[in-house]
N, C-alpha and C positions, 0 to 999 in steps of 0.2 A: 504494500500500500504506500502510495506516495503522499507525503505530508509536506506542507510548506510552512516554514517558520516565518511569521510576519515580524517586521520591526517592532520591538517592544514586547514580543511574545515570549512565553515561558516554554522552553524546549522540553523540560521535564514533564510539564503538564500536557503538552502536545503529544508526546510519545506515550505517556502512561494512559492517556485517554483514548488511544487508538487500539484497534484490534486487528490481529492478523499474524501470520507466521513470519512475515517479512515487512519491516517498516523502513522506508527510505526517506530521510528528512532532507528536503532541499533548503539549503541555507543561502539566502540572497546576498548579493554583494552590497546591498544598501545598508547593512548593519554597521554600526560604529565599531571601532576596533575592539573595545571591551566586550560588547555583545557577541561579536564574531569569535573572540577567544573563548568566551564562556560556552557558546554553542558547540564549538569544535571539541572542547574539553569534556563536554557532557556525554558525547556519543559512547565512548568506551565504558564508563560506569553504567549507563543505561543499558548497554548491550549485556553486561554482566548481570545486572538486576533482572532482566527479562528472559535470560537464557534458561533453559534450552527451548522453551516454547516459542519464543519470538526472537528473530534476528533484527538488530538495529544497525543501520548504516546511514551515511550522509553523503550528499553531493554539495560541495561548496562552490558557489558561482563567483566568477570574476565579472567585471563590468562587460567584457566583450564575449561572454559565453553565448554560444549559439543554441537555440532551442532544440535542434536535432541532436546536438552533443549531450545536452542535459537529459533528454529522453533516452538516449542510448545508455548513458551511465546508470540511470534509474533502472532500466530494463536489465542491465547486466547484474546489478546488485540484487535485484529481486530474484534472478535466476541462479545466482551463486549460492547454492544451498549450504555450503560450509563456511560462508563468510559472514562475520558479524563484528561490529565495533570499528569498521573501516570508514575513513573519510577520503573521498575522492575530490580533488580540486578540478574544476572545469574552466577552461579559458586561461589567459595569461595574467600573471600577477606581477 
């Protein structure tokens, strides 16, 4: 399941409120640097918390991230049955 973190959103509440065997959080480039760091740092602990029933991964967008690249990354993480706690950056930083 694809989840999108909104600026000012709570990543832990977003993930804990979702249901599915695979959760992929899309973290937008619009976050300030502190919120970005917090969101990226939360993925590993959330993956541990929800394992083994749910896998938690993230895709972090750069300003120039292309929608097709984001979709491909989300699809990859949803299909990667043994992958959890990973953060994939998309676009140039």
